[in-house]
ROVEX-763480 format. One line per 4 residues: number of its first residue (from 1); their letters; for each residue x, y, z of N, C-alpha, C. Coordinates in pm, 1 decimal, padded with zeros to 6 digits, always signed. Layout:
<atoms>
NUM	a	X Y Z X Y Z X Y Z; ...
</atoms>
This chain:
<atoms>
1	mtgq	-01328.7 -04877.1 -07538.9 -01322.3 -05003.7 -07608.7 -01464.2 -05047.4 -07645.4; -01480.3 -05108.9 -07760.3 -01612.8 -05144.4 -07809.6 -01648.3 -05289.5 -07783.4; -01566.7 -05363.2 -07710.9 -01594.4 -05503.3 -07685.8 -01531.5 -05593.7 -07790.5; -01470.9 -05537.6 -07893.1 -01405.0 -05616.3 -07995.6 -01257.6 -05630.5 -07959.8
5	aqpp	-01199.2 -05742.2 -08002.8 -01056.6 -05763.8 -07979.8 -00976.5 -05665.6 -08064.5; -00863.0 -05625.3 -08013.2 -00775.2 -05535.6 -08088.1 -00716.7 -05609.0 -08207.8; -00701.9 -05541.5 -08321.6 -00641.3 -05606.2 -08437.9 -00493.3 -05633.7 -08410.0; -00438.9 -05729.2 -08479.7 -00297.1 -05760.7 -08459.7 -00209.5 -05639.5 -08491.5
9	sgsi	-00107.6 -05620.6 -08410.8 -00014.8 -05509.8 -08431.2 +00048.3 -05520.0 -08569.5; +00056.5 -05407.7 -08637.3 +00116.4 -05404.0 -08771.2 +00018.8 -05436.0 -08881.8; -00105.1 -05474.7 -08848.3 -00203.5 -05504.7 -08951.8 -00260.5 -05375.3 -09007.6; -00326.2 -05386.3 -09120.5 -00387.2 -05268.2 -09180.2 -00495.9 -05212.2 -09088.3
13	ssda	-00568.0 -05299.5 -09018.0 -00671.9 -05253.4 -08924.9 -00610.4 -05174.8 -08809.7; -00498.8 -05224.8 -08758.6 -00429.8 -05155.8 -08650.0 -00381.2 -05019.4 -08696.5; -00324.0 -05016.7 -08816.7 -00275.8 -04889.5 -08872.2 -00392.0 -04791.6 -08893.3; -00505.2 -04842.0 -08942.0 -00621.8 -04756.5 -08965.4 -00674.1 -04699.9 -08833.4
17	qhia	-00678.5 -04784.6 -08729.2 -00723.8 -04734.9 -08599.5 -00629.7 -04628.3 -08545.8; -00499.1 -04651.3 -08563.6 -00401.7 -04553.3 -08517.0 -00418.4 -04420.5 -08591.3; -00431.3 -04429.5 -08722.3 -00447.6 -04308.3 -08803.4 -00577.0 -04235.9 -08764.3; -00684.8 -04311.1 -08745.0 -00812.1 -04249.9 -08705.5 -00800.1 -04180.3 -08570.6
21	avne	-00729.5 -04243.8 -08476.5 -00711.5 -04183.4 -08344.0 -00630.8 -04054.6 -08354.4; -00526.0 -04056.4 -08435.6 -00445.2 -03935.8 -08455.0 -00529.4 -03826.5 -08519.1; -00608.6 -03864.1 -08620.5 -00693.2 -03765.6 -08687.9 -00796.4 -03707.0 -08592.9; -00857.7 -03788.9 -08510.3 -00954.8 -03738.2 -08414.4 -00888.6 -03644.5 -08314.8
25	gavn	-00768.1 -03678.3 -08272.3 -00694.0 -03591.4 -08182.1 -00664.0 -03458.2 -08246.9; -00628.9 -03459.9 -08374.5 -00599.2 -03335.8 -08446.4 -00725.0 -03252.0 -08459.5; -00837.0 -03316.8 -08489.6 -00963.2 -03243.6 -08502.0 -01001.4 -03185.3 -08367.4; -00992.0 -03265.2 -08262.2 -01028.9 -03215.8 -08130.0 -00938.9 -03101.7 -08085.8
29	ssss	-00809.4 -03112.6 -08108.0 -00721.3 -03005.1 -08062.1 -00742.1 -02879.1 -08144.0; -00770.3 -02891.9 -08272.9 -00792.4 -02769.7 -08349.9 -00924.9 -02706.3 -08311.6; -01028.3 -02785.7 -08285.1 -01153.7 -02722.5 -08247.6 -01145.5 -02667.3 -08106.8; -01067.0 -02727.2 -08017.5 -01054.0 -02666.4 -07886.0 -00969.1 -02540.8 -07893.9
33	sena	-00876.0 -02535.0 -07987.5 -00798.9 -02411.3 -08003.3 -00887.5 -02301.6 -08062.9; -00977.0 -02337.8 -08155.2 -01071.6 -02239.3 -08208.0 -01164.2 -02191.4 -08097.1; -01209.3 -02282.8 -08012.4 -01295.8 -02246.7 -07900.8 -01221.8 -02153.8 -07805.1; -01095.6 -02183.4 -07776.8 -01016.8 -02097.6 -07688.1 -01001.6 -01958.2 -07748.8
37	ntvd	-00980.0 -01950.6 -07880.9 -00969.3 -01820.4 -07947.1 -01099.4 -01742.3 -07934.6; -01212.6 -01811.1 -07949.1 -01342.9 -01746.3 -07936.7 -01363.7 -01695.1 -07794.3; -01325.9 -01776.6 -07695.3 -01339.9 -01735.5 -07555.7 -01250.2 -01615.9 -07527.7; -01125.9 -01620.9 -07576.7 -01034.1 -01508.2 -07557.9 -01090.4 -01381.3 -07619.6
41	qshr	-01143.7 -01392.7 -07740.8 -01199.8 -01275.1 -07808.1 -01319.8 -01222.3 -07731.3; -01403.4 -01311.6 -07682.6 -01520.3 -01269.3 -07606.1 -01477.5 -01194.8 -07479.9; -01375.1 -01245.2 -07412.1 -01326.4 -01177.5 -07291.5 -01270.2 -01040.1 -07327.0; -01192.3 -01032.8 -07434.1 -01137.6 -00902.5 -07476.7 -01250.5 -00805.0 -07508.6
45	drvq	-01355.8 -00853.9 -07573.1 -01470.2 -00767.5 -07606.0 -01538.2 -00715.9 -07479.7; -01555.7 -00802.3 -07380.5 -01620.3 -00759.5 -07255.8 -01535.4 -00656.8 -07182.8; -01404.6 -00679.0 -07180.4 -01314.7 -00583.1 -07115.2 -01318.7 -00450.1 -07190.0; -01316.7 -00456.7 -07322.4 -01321.9 -00334.5 -07402.5 -01453.8 -00260.4 -07378.8
49	nfeq	-01564.4 -00332.6 -07368.0 -01693.8 -00268.1 -07339.7 -01689.5 -00194.8 -07207.0; -01630.7 -00258.0 -07105.0 -01619.7 -00192.0 -06975.9 -01531.1 -00068.1 -06986.6; -01416.2 -00082.9 -07050.3 -01323.0 +00030.4 -07060.6 -01386.1 +00148.1 -07133.7; -01464.3 +00121.1 -07237.3 -01531.7 +00229.0 -07309.9 -01634.2 +00298.7 -07220.5
53	aaqa	-01709.1 +00221.8 -07144.2 -01807.2 +00280.7 -07052.9 -01737.2 +00362.2 -06945.4; -01627.2 +00309.7 -06892.3 -01553.3 +00381.2 -06787.8 -01495.6 +00511.6 -06841.8; -01444.3 +00508.8 -06964.8 -01389.2 +00631.2 -07024.5 -01498.0 +00735.7 -07046.2; -01618.9 +00690.4 -07075.0 -01728.8 +00784.6 -07097.5 -01773.3 +00850.4 -06966.5
57	vapk	-01767.0 +00778.5 -06855.8 -01816.5 +00830.4 -06728.6 -01704.9 +00895.3 -06646.0; -01581.3 +00856.8 -06666.9 -01469.0 +00906.0 -06585.0 -01459.5 +01058.4 -06580.2; -01472.3 +01130.0 -06692.9 -01463.0 +01275.8 -06685.0 -01571.9 +01335.8 -06595.8; -01691.5 +01281.4 -06605.0 -01801.0 +01330.4 -06521.7 -01770.2 +01303.1 -06374.5
61	madn	-01713.9 +01185.6 -06345.7 -01679.5 +01152.6 -06207.3 -01573.3 +01248.2 -06153.9; -01479.6 +01286.2 -06238.2 -01371.7 +01375.0 -06195.7 -01417.8 +01519.4 -06182.5; -01499.2 +01565.0 -06277.7 -01537.0 +01706.3 -06282.6 -01667.6 +01738.4 -06210.0; -01766.5 +01651.2 -06221.9 -01899.7 +01676.4 -06163.8 -01955.2 +01546.9 -06104.3
65	peqv	-01894.4 +01494.2 -05999.3 -01939.6 +01364.7 -05946.4 -02086.2 +01364.3 -05902.7; -02138.8 +01480.8 -05866.6 -02279.1 +01486.4 -05825.3 -02373.8 +01460.5 -05941.5; -02323.3 +01465.4 -06065.0 -02407.5 +01443.0 -06181.7 -02401.7 +01298.9 -06233.9; -02323.2 +01212.2 -06168.6 -02319.2 +01071.6 -06209.3 -02451.8 +01008.1 -06169.1
69	tkee	-02519.3 +00949.2 -06266.4 -02651.2 +00891.5 -06240.0 -02640.0 +00748.2 -06189.8; -02746.4 +00702.9 -06128.4 -02753.5 +00563.8 -06083.7 -02739.7 +00469.9 -06203.0; -02799.0 +00504.5 -06316.6 -02791.2 +00421.6 -06436.7 -02646.4 +00407.3 -06483.6; -02571.5 +00517.6 -06480.1 -02430.1 +00511.4 -06520.5 -02349.7 +00424.3 -06423.9
73	adml	-02374.0 +00442.7 -06295.5 -02303.4 +00361.6 -06195.7 -02339.8 +00214.4 -06210.1; -02467.7 +00186.3 -06231.3 -02511.8 +00047.4 -06249.2 -02450.4 -00013.9 -06374.8; -02445.4 +00065.1 -06483.7 -02386.3 +00015.2 -06607.5 -02238.8 -00018.2 -06586.2; -02164.8 +00069.9 -06520.6 -02022.7 +00042.9 -06494.8 -02005.9 -00081.3 -06408.5
77	hsre	-02087.5 -00092.2 -06306.7 -02078.6 -00208.7 -06218.9 -02106.8 -00336.5 -06296.9; -02210.5 -00334.8 -06377.8 -02247.6 -00451.6 -06456.6 -02137.4 -00489.6 -06554.7; -02087.0 -00390.9 -06626.8 -01983.2 -00420.6 -06726.7 -01853.9 -00466.5 -06660.3; -01823.2 -00409.8 -06544.1 -01704.5 -00455.1 -06472.1 -01722.9 -00600.4 -06429.4
81	hvsn	-01839.4 -00631.9 -06376.1 -01866.4 -00767.9 -06330.7 -01861.2 -00866.4 -06447.3; -01924.4 -00832.7 -06557.5 -01929.0 -00921.3 -06674.3 -01789.5 -00943.1 -06732.6; -01706.1 -00842.2 -06726.3 -01573.3 -00855.8 -06785.4 -01478.5 -00938.0 -06698.4; -01517.7 -00964.5 -06571.9 -01430.0 -01036.0 -06478.5 -01293.6 -00970.6 -06472.2
85	ysfp	-01293.1 -00842.9 -06470.9 -01169.6 -00765.4 -06477.1 -01138.6 -00713.2 -06339.1; -01017.1 -00734.9 -06290.9 -00975.0 -00681.9 -06160.6 -00914.7 -00544.7 -06179.5; -00959.6 -00451.9 -06097.9 -00909.1 -00316.2 -06107.8 -00842.0 -00278.8 -05976.8; -00733.3 -00204.5 -05986.1 -00670.1 -00155.8 -05863.6 -00762.2 -00057.2 -05793.1
89	sssv	-00739.3 -00034.7 -05664.6 -00828.2 +00052.2 -05588.3 -00827.3 +00195.5 -05639.1; -00729.1 +00233.2 -05717.8 -00723.0 +00368.8 -05771.4 -00798.8 +00381.6 -05903.6; -00862.8 +00273.9 -05950.3 -00932.8 +00278.5 -06078.2 -01066.3 +00351.6 -06063.6; -01135.1 +00365.4 -06173.9 -01262.1 +00436.8 -06177.3 -01362.9 +00373.2 -06082.3
93	tg	-01369.5 +00240.0 -06079.1 -01470.0 +00173.9 -05995.1 -01410.7 +00122.2 -05864.8; -01278.2 +00132.5 -05846.5 -01213.2 +00076.0 -05729.4 -01235.2 +00152.4 -05603.4
</atoms>
């Protein structure tokens, strides 16, 4: 409230305030939905980055685990952490 008295119900001022409030709500909900879409896309991108890294290292882990480097392990750990992705214990990093 701005310290001003509310306009009389049914007046043009009251109608304008109502319309403005509805419009602001519509703007806020659409921008929060756009923000949610951006967050969802960012999460999908992080998960995809981890999955791509895991697919690149998984064959080496299966066939020649002694050749997995610290850098590869660190990269997988970092990408898994950044993606906030839970993996079952049977997964590449589990």
